[in-house]
C-alpha atoms as one frame of an Amber mdcrd trajectory, in Angstrom:
protein
 -10.439  16.066  -2.605  -9.122  12.944  -0.872  -7.088  10.413  -2.808  -6.877
   6.765  -1.848  -4.172   4.243  -2.610  -5.447   0.675  -2.624  -2.908  -2.134
  -2.458  -3.993  -5.712  -3.060  -1.543  -8.524  -2.430  -2.183 -11.078  -5.133
   0.432 -13.702  -4.156   3.455 -13.980  -1.896   6.769 -14.820  -3.578   9.361
 -14.314  -0.810   8.068 -14.141   2.767  11.357 -12.875   4.192  11.435  -9.901
   1.788   7.760  -9.208   2.500   8.402  -9.282   6.259  11.242  -6.797   5.764
   8.881  -4.490   3.844   6.221  -4.748   6.558   8.793  -3.840   9.222  10.125
  -0.837   7.292   7.064   0.715   5.626   5.550   2.379   8.718   8.288   4.977
   9.210   7.968   6.061   5.550   4.534   7.478   6.427   5.957   9.807   9.097
   5.661  13.450   8.115   2.865  12.712   5.630  -0.805  13.414   6.226  -2.233
   9.932   5.818  -5.043   7.864   7.265  -4.737   4.077   7.098  -8.351   3.024
   6.577  -7.758  -0.715   6.359  -4.683  -2.898   6.663  -5.179  -6.582   5.951
  -8.564  -6.731   7.649 -11.105  -9.442   6.918 -12.211  -9.270   3.314 -14.976
 -10.716   1.216 -14.418 -10.948  -2.517 -17.525 -10.005  -4.462 -16.050 -10.369
  -7.960 -12.865 -11.759  -9.479 -10.120 -13.723  -7.819  -9.619 -13.217  -4.105
  -6.391 -11.433  -3.152  -4.372 -12.516  -0.129  -5.016  -9.142   1.481  -5.646
  -5.455   0.963  -4.566  -2.094   2.356  -6.391   1.210   1.829  -4.736   4.502
   2.720  -6.212   7.998   2.394  -4.293  11.168   1.571  -5.745  14.691   1.481
  -4.805  15.205  -2.186  -3.346  13.370  -5.168  -0.178  15.441  -4.780   0.152
  14.291  -1.161  -0.281  10.651  -2.197   2.385  10.994  -4.895   4.687  12.818
  -2.486   4.651   9.782  -0.198   4.745   7.122  -2.927   7.563   8.851  -4.831
   9.525   9.783  -1.693  13.094   8.475  -1.415  12.168   6.776   1.876   9.311
   4.773   0.361  11.126   4.029  -2.891  13.946   2.455  -0.897  11.525   0.248
   1.061   9.149  -0.654  -1.784  11.856  -2.776  -3.397  11.236  -5.375  -0.671
   7.524  -5.422  -1.545   8.331  -5.902  -5.226  10.550  -8.854  -4.345   8.233
 -10.253  -1.677   4.891 -10.420  -3.441   2.846  -9.600  -6.496   0.691  -6.592
  -5.702  -1.751  -4.386  -7.514  -1.651  -0.712  -6.477  -4.306   1.785  -7.526
  -4.629   5.491  -6.832  -8.272   6.571  -6.766  -9.727  10.057  -6.343 -12.419
  10.417  -3.701 -15.623  12.396  -4.028
């Protein structure tokens, strides 16, 4: 069963740190089976407050999603995202 991680950027705090994250995050996906379904495409908010942007990535399993998210490579890079912006990150099982 596929698992999706949905990231919504709620507000930018430090553009330089966020730019660093954006430049470094791609290589952390190498070696992982992942499909980037959407990355900051046009969005339309149907309910709630509109985020600045959203990213949706698909992994083949929950274990695969956790393997990437918990990997040393991503954990080193994610610190720039934490500093750069307020995000919401959700892991959702597919059907």
